C-alpha positions as a Markdown table, in Angstrom:
| # | Residue | x | y | z |
|---|---|---|---|---|
| 1 | Unk | -6.0 | -29.4 | 81.9 |
| 2 | Unk | -7.0 | -27.9 | 78.9 |
| 3 | Unk | -9.9 | -25.3 | 79.3 |
| 4 | Unk | -12.5 | -24.8 | 76.9 |
| 5 | Unk | -14.0 | -21.1 | 77.4 |
| 6 | Unk | -17.1 | -20.2 | 77.6 |
| 7 | Unk | -18.9 | -17.6 | 76.0 |
| 8 | Unk | -18.3 | -14.9 | 78.3 |
| 9 | Unk | -14.7 | -16.3 | 78.5 |
| 10 | Unk | -14.5 | -15.8 | 74.8 |
| 11 | Unk | -16.3 | -11.6 | 74.7 |
| 12 | Unk | -13.8 | -10.9 | 77.6 |
| 13 | Unk | -10.6 | -12.5 | 75.8 |
| 14 | Unk | -11.2 | -10.4 | 72.9 |
| 15 | Unk | -10.9 | -7.6 | 74.3 |
| 16 | Unk | -8.0 | -8.4 | 75.4 |
| 17 | Unk | -6.4 | -9.0 | 72.2 |
| 18 | Unk | -8.5 | -6.4 | 70.9 |
| 19 | Unk | -6.4 | -4.1 | 73.8 |
| 20 | Unk | -2.9 | -6.0 | 72.9 |
| 21 | Unk | -3.8 | -5.7 | 68.5 |
| 22 | Unk | -4.3 | -1.2 | 69.9 |
| 23 | Unk | -1.2 | -0.8 | 71.9 |
| 24 | Unk | 0.6 | -2.4 | 68.8 |
| 25 | Unk | -0.8 | -0.2 | 66.6 |
| 26 | Unk | -0.3 | 2.8 | 69.1 |
| 27 | Unk | 3.5 | 2.5 | 69.8 |
| 28 | Unk | 4.6 | 1.3 | 66.0 |
| 29 | Unk | 5.2 | 4.7 | 65.3 |
| 30 | Unk | 7.7 | 5.1 | 67.6 |
| 31 | Unk | 9.5 | 2.2 | 66.6 |
| 32 | Unk | 12.6 | 4.5 | 64.7 |
| 33 | Unk | 16.0 | 4.9 | 65.4 |
| 34 | Unk | 17.2 | 6.8 | 68.3 |
| 35 | Unk | 13.7 | 5.4 | 69.8 |
| 36 | Unk | 15.0 | 4.7 | 73.9 |
| 37 | Unk | 12.9 | 1.6 | 74.1 |
| 38 | Unk | 12.0 | 1.6 | 78.3 |
| 39 | Unk | 9.9 | 5.2 | 76.1 |
| 40 | Unk | 8.0 | 2.8 | 73.8 |
| 41 | Unk | 7.6 | 0.5 | 76.9 |
| 42 | Unk | 6.1 | 2.8 | 79.4 |
| 43 | Unk | 3.5 | 4.5 | 76.0 |
| 44 | Unk | 2.3 | 0.9 | 75.7 |
| 45 | Unk | 1.6 | 0.4 | 79.1 |
| 46 | Unk | 0.3 | 3.9 | 79.6 |
| 47 | Unk | -1.8 | 3.1 | 76.6 |
| 48 | Unk | -2.8 | -0.7 | 78.2 |
| 49 | Unk | -4.0 | 0.9 | 81.4 |
| 50 | Unk | -6.2 | 3.6 | 79.1 |
| 51 | Unk | -8.0 | 0.6 | 77.9 |
| 52 | Unk | -8.8 | -0.3 | 81.0 |
| 53 | Unk | -6.7 | -3.4 | 81.3 |
| 54 | Unk | -3.6 | -4.1 | 82.6 |
| 55 | Unk | 0.1 | -5.6 | 81.5 |
| 56 | Unk | 0.0 | -9.4 | 81.9 |
| 57 | Unk | 4.0 | -9.6 | 82.2 |
| 58 | Unk | 4.6 | -6.7 | 84.4 |
| 59 | Unk | 5.4 | -8.3 | 87.8 |
| 60 | Unk | 4.7 | -11.8 | 86.1 |
| 61 | Unk | 7.2 | -13.9 | 87.9 |
| 62 | Unk | 8.5 | -10.9 | 89.2 |
| 63 | Unk | 9.4 | -9.7 | 85.4 |
| 64 | Unk | 10.1 | -5.7 | 86.0 |
| 65 | Unk | 8.3 | -4.3 | 82.8 |
| 66 | Unk | 4.9 | -3.8 | 80.9 |
| 67 | Unk | 6.4 | -5.5 | 77.2 |
| 68 | Unk | 9.5 | -7.7 | 76.4 |
| 69 | Unk | 11.6 | -6.4 | 74.2 |
| 70 | Unk | 14.2 | -8.2 | 71.9 |
| 71 | Unk | 16.5 | -6.6 | 69.7 |
| 72 | Unk | 18.6 | -8.3 | 66.7 |
| 73 | Unk | 19.9 | -11.8 | 68.6 |
| 74 | Unk | 17.6 | -11.8 | 71.2 |
| 75 | Unk | 15.1 | -14.1 | 71.1 |
| 76 | Unk | 12.8 | -12.9 | 73.5 |
| 77 | Unk | 12.1 | -11.6 | 77.5 |
| 78 | Unk | 14.5 | -8.9 | 76.3 |
| 79 | Unk | 13.9 | -6.1 | 79.6 |
| 80 | Unk | 13.4 | -2.7 | 78.2 |
| 81 | Unk | 15.9 | 0.0 | 79.1 |
| 82 | Unk | 17.3 | 3.3 | 78.7 |
| 83 | Unk | 18.7 | 1.5 | 75.5 |
| 84 | Unk | 18.2 | 3.5 | 72.5 |
| 85 | Unk | 17.1 | 1.6 | 69.1 |
| 86 | Unk | 20.0 | 1.5 | 65.6 |
| 87 | Unk | 19.1 | 2.8 | 62.2 |
| 88 | Unk | 19.5 | -1.3 | 60.8 |
| 89 | Unk | 18.2 | -3.1 | 64.0 |
| 90 | Unk | 15.2 | -5.4 | 64.0 |
| 91 | Unk | 13.6 | -5.6 | 67.2 |
| 92 | Unk | 11.0 | -7.8 | 68.5 |
| 93 | Unk | 7.8 | -6.4 | 71.2 |
| 94 | Unk | 5.7 | -8.8 | 73.3 |
| 95 | Unk | 2.8 | -7.8 | 74.7 |
| 96 | Unk | -0.3 | -9.0 | 76.9 |
| 97 | Unk | -2.9 | -6.5 | 78.4 |
| 98 | Unk | -4.9 | -8.7 | 80.9 |
| 99 | Unk | -9.0 | -7.6 | 80.9 |
| 100 | Unk | -11.5 | -8.1 | 83.8 |
| 101 | Unk | -9.0 | -11.3 | 84.2 |
| 102 | Unk | -8.7 | -12.5 | 81.4 |
| 103 | Unk | -5.1 | -12.6 | 78.7 |
| 104 | Unk | -4.3 | -11.1 | 74.9 |
| 105 | Unk | -1.4 | -11.9 | 73.7 |
| 106 | Unk | 0.8 | -10.9 | 71.2 |
| 107 | Unk | 4.6 | -10.6 | 69.8 |
| 108 | Unk | 5.6 | -8.7 | 66.2 |
| 109 | Unk | 9.0 | -7.8 | 65.4 |
| 110 | Unk | 9.7 | -4.3 | 63.8 |
| 111 | Unk | 12.7 | -2.7 | 61.1 |
| 112 | Unk | 14.4 | 0.4 | 62.5 |
| 113 | Unk | 14.4 | 2.4 | 59.7 |
| 114 | Unk | 16.2 | 0.3 | 56.5 |
| 115 | Unk | 17.6 | -3.0 | 57.0 |
| 116 | Unk | 19.7 | -5.4 | 55.3 |
| 117 | Unk | 18.9 | -8.0 | 53.0 |
| 118 | Unk | 19.2 | -11.1 | 55.5 |
| 119 | Unk | 17.2 | -9.5 | 58.2 |
| 120 | Unk | 14.6 | -9.1 | 55.7 |
| 121 | Unk | 14.4 | -12.6 | 54.9 |
| 122 | Unk | 14.2 | -13.5 | 58.5 |
| 123 | Unk | 11.4 | -11.2 | 59.1 |
| 124 | Unk | 9.5 | -12.5 | 56.3 |
| 125 | Unk | 9.9 | -16.0 | 56.7 |
| 126 | Unk | 9.4 | -15.8 | 60.3 |
| 127 | Unk | 6.1 | -14.4 | 59.7 |
| 128 | Unk | 5.2 | -16.7 | 56.9 |
| 129 | Unk | 5.7 | -19.6 | 59.7 |
| 130 | Unk | 3.5 | -17.7 | 61.9 |
| 131 | Unk | 0.4 | -18.3 | 59.1 |
| 132 | Unk | 1.2 | -21.9 | 58.1 |
| 133 | Unk | 0.9 | -22.8 | 61.9 |
| 134 | Unk | -2.6 | -20.5 | 62.5 |
| 135 | Unk | -3.5 | -22.2 | 59.1 |
| 136 | Unk | -3.6 | -26.1 | 60.7 |
| 137 | Unk | -6.0 | -24.6 | 63.5 |
| 138 | Unk | -9.5 | -26.4 | 63.3 |
| 139 | Unk | -11.0 | -28.7 | 65.9 |
| 140 | Unk | -10.3 | -32.2 | 65.1 |
| 141 | Unk | -6.8 | -31.3 | 64.2 |
| 142 | Unk | -3.7 | -31.8 | 66.5 |
| 143 | Unk | -1.2 | -29.2 | 68.1 |
| 144 | Unk | 1.7 | -30.9 | 66.5 |
| 145 | Unk | 0.0 | -30.2 | 63.3 |
| 146 | Unk | 1.3 | -26.7 | 63.9 |
| 147 | Unk | 4.4 | -27.9 | 64.9 |
| 148 | Unk | 4.9 | -29.4 | 61.8 |
| 149 | Unk | 3.9 | -27.0 | 59.6 |
| 150 | Unk | 6.1 | -24.5 | 61.2 |
| 151 | Unk | 9.1 | -26.7 | 61.4 |
| 152 | Unk | 8.7 | -27.8 | 57.7 |
| 153 | Unk | 8.6 | -23.8 | 56.5 |
| 154 | Unk | 11.4 | -22.8 | 58.8 |
| 155 | Unk | 13.9 | -26.1 | 57.3 |
| 156 | Unk | 12.9 | -25.3 | 53.9 |
| 157 | Unk | 13.6 | -21.2 | 54.5 |
| 158 | Unk | 17.0 | -22.3 | 56.2 |
| 159 | Unk | 16.2 | -20.8 | 60.1 |
| 160 | Unk | 16.5 | -22.1 | 63.1 |
| 161 | Unk | 13.9 | -23.0 | 65.2 |
| 162 | Unk | 14.1 | -21.9 | 69.2 |
| 163 | Unk | 13.3 | -25.3 | 70.2 |
| 164 | Unk | 13.6 | -24.3 | 74.2 |
| 165 | Unk | 10.7 | -22.2 | 73.8 |
| 166 | Unk | 6.7 | -22.8 | 72.6 |
| 167 | Unk | 3.9 | -20.6 | 72.1 |
| 168 | Unk | 0.5 | -21.8 | 75.5 |
| 169 | Unk | -2.3 | -22.3 | 75.8 |
| 170 | Unk | -4.3 | -18.4 | 77.0 |
| 171 | Unk | -7.6 | -17.9 | 79.4 |
| 172 | Unk | -7.4 | -16.2 | 82.4 |
| 173 | Unk | -4.0 | -17.2 | 83.1 |
| 174 | Unk | -1.3 | -15.6 | 80.7 |
| 175 | Unk | 0.4 | -19.8 | 80.2 |
| 176 | Unk | -1.6 | -22.9 | 80.3 |
| 177 | Unk | -2.2 | -26.1 | 79.0 |
| 178 | Unk | -1.8 | -27.5 | 75.9 |
| 179 | Unk | 2.4 | -26.1 | 75.3 |
| 180 | Unk | 2.8 | -25.5 | 71.5 |
| 181 | Unk | 5.9 | -26.2 | 70.0 |
| 182 | Unk | 7.5 | -24.9 | 66.6 |
| 183 | Unk | 8.5 | -28.5 | 65.8 |
| 184 | Unk | 6.3 | -31.7 | 66.0 |
| 185 | Unk | 5.1 | -34.7 | 63.8 |
| 186 | Unk | 1.8 | -35.0 | 62.5 |
| 187 | Unk | -1.1 | -36.6 | 63.6 |
| 188 | Unk | 0.2 | -35.9 | 67.7 |
| 189 | Unk | -0.5 | -33.7 | 70.7 |
| 190 | Unk | -3.6 | -33.0 | 71.9 |
| 191 | Unk | -6.8 | -32.3 | 69.9 |
| 192 | Unk | -8.1 | -29.0 | 68.9 |
| 193 | Unk | -12.1 | -28.4 | 70.1 |
| 194 | Unk | -13.5 | -25.2 | 69.4 |
| 195 | Unk | -13.6 | -22.7 | 72.1 |
| 196 | Unk | -9.8 | -23.8 | 73.2 |
| 197 | Unk | -7.6 | -20.3 | 72.7 |
| 198 | Unk | -3.8 | -20.7 | 71.8 |
| 199 | Unk | -0.7 | -18.5 | 71.2 |
| 200 | Unk | 1.3 | -19.6 | 68.5 |
| 201 | Unk | 4.4 | -17.7 | 68.3 |
| 202 | Unk | 7.0 | -19.0 | 65.8 |
| 203 | Unk | 10.9 | -17.6 | 67.1 |
| 204 | Unk | 12.9 | -18.0 | 63.7 |
| 205 | Unk | 16.9 | -17.6 | 64.3 |
| 206 | Unk | 19.1 | -16.7 | 61.2 |
| 207 | Unk | 21.3 | -18.7 | 62.6 |
| 208 | Unk | 21.6 | -22.0 | 64.3 |
| 209 | Unk | 19.2 | -23.3 | 67.3 |
| 210 | Unk | 21.2 | -22.7 | 69.6 |
| 211 | Unk | 20.0 | -20.4 | 72.6 |
| 212 | Unk | 21.6 | -19.1 | 75.7 |
| 213 | Unk | 20.0 | -17.5 | 78.6 |
| 214 | Unk | 21.7 | -14.3 | 79.9 |
| 215 | Unk | 22.4 | -13.1 | 83.6 |
| 216 | Unk | 19.7 | -11.1 | 84.4 |
| 217 | Unk | 17.2 | -14.7 | 84.7 |
| 218 | Unk | 15.3 | -12.7 | 81.4 |
| 219 | Unk | 16.5 | -12.4 | 78.3 |
| 220 | Unk | 16.9 | -15.0 | 75.9 |
| 221 | Unk | 19.9 | -14.8 | 72.7 |
| 222 | Unk | 20.8 | -16.8 | 70.1 |
| 223 | Unk | 24.4 | -18.4 | 71.0 |
| 224 | Unk | 26.6 | -17.4 | 67.5 |
| 225 | Unk | 24.7 | -13.9 | 68.1 |
| 226 | Unk | 22.8 | -13.6 | 64.7 |
| 227 | Unk | 19.1 | -12.1 | 64.6 |
| 228 | Unk | 16.1 | -13.9 | 65.4 |
| 229 | Unk | 12.5 | -13.4 | 65.0 |
| 230 | Unk | 9.1 | -13.2 | 67.2 |
| 231 | Unk | 5.8 | -13.2 | 65.6 |
| 232 | Unk | 2.6 | -14.1 | 67.5 |
| 233 | Unk | -0.7 | -14.3 | 67.6 |
| 234 | Unk | -3.8 | -15.4 | 69.8 |
| 235 | Unk | -6.3 | -17.7 | 68.1 |
| 236 | Unk | -9.2 | -19.2 | 68.7 |
| 237 | Unk | -10.5 | -22.7 | 67.7 |
| 238 | Unk | -14.1 | -22.0 | 66.0 |
| 239 | Unk | -17.0 | -24.7 | 65.0 |
| 240 | Unk | -15.4 | -24.7 | 61.3 |
| 241 | Unk | -11.4 | -23.2 | 62.2 |
| 242 | Unk | -10.1 | -20.3 | 64.0 |
| 243 | Unk | -10.5 | -16.6 | 65.0 |
| 244 | Unk | -7.5 | -14.5 | 65.3 |
| 245 | Unk | -8.4 | -12.4 | 69.2 |
| 246 | Unk | -5.1 | -10.1 | 68.1 |
| 247 | Unk | -5.7 | -8.3 | 65.5 |
| 248 | Unk | -4.3 | -9.1 | 61.1 |
C-alpha cells in the first residue's frame, strides 16, 4: 500500500534526508587512495548518531554495517571491510538515516583519485539518468514515466541497466511501496500524488545488464566484471512537482 505522508511525517523525513546529505559531505574528504573503507563506514555511523539519528541499514535484515560501500564492479550492498581504496577506483556509498522513526536514503558514486575516461563517462551519465528520472516527478505522473526516462537515457548512452533492483517508497519503513524500476513504459504504473515519497536510484553498468549475487548473500556485482555506478535521491512529490529531501 502506498502511503501519503502527513505534514509532520514530511518534516521528520526532511531532517532524516538532511542528515543523509550531511553524512555524504562529511565523508567525502575521506574518499582517497589508501583509505580503509571500514574507517569510512565507522565515521559515517558516528556522524549519523551525532545528529540524533541512527543508521537505517545497520541490522536491516541482518546487514552488518551502517553504510553500503561498493567498489568498481560491485553494484550495490558492498559490505565495508578493511579493504583499501586504490587510485582509479570508483566507489558507491549508500547511506540511510532513521530520524525519530522516519528514513532518508541516498547513494552517490565517487572517483578515487584520477579515474579513466570510461569510468568518468559511466559516472557522468548515471548521475544524469537520475536527474532524467527525477524530472518526471509531479502529481498525476506515473511510476512508469520515471523508469521510461531513465531507460531511454541509459540506452542512448549504451549503458547496461540493472533490472533486478529498483527504487522504492520511503517513510517509516526504509523500503515501502511502490517499487520504482529503472525501466518502464510511459503512462503505466502507480499514479504519483502529493505527499508521496520515493527513492529514485539508477544503477547502470559500463557493460551488460547482467548481475550476480556474491557468496556473502549481500553484495551484487556485474556478471562481466565491468564497473557499475549508483546514484540515488529521496524525493517528495509536491503540489506542483518535487522536492529532493537528500540534498542537491
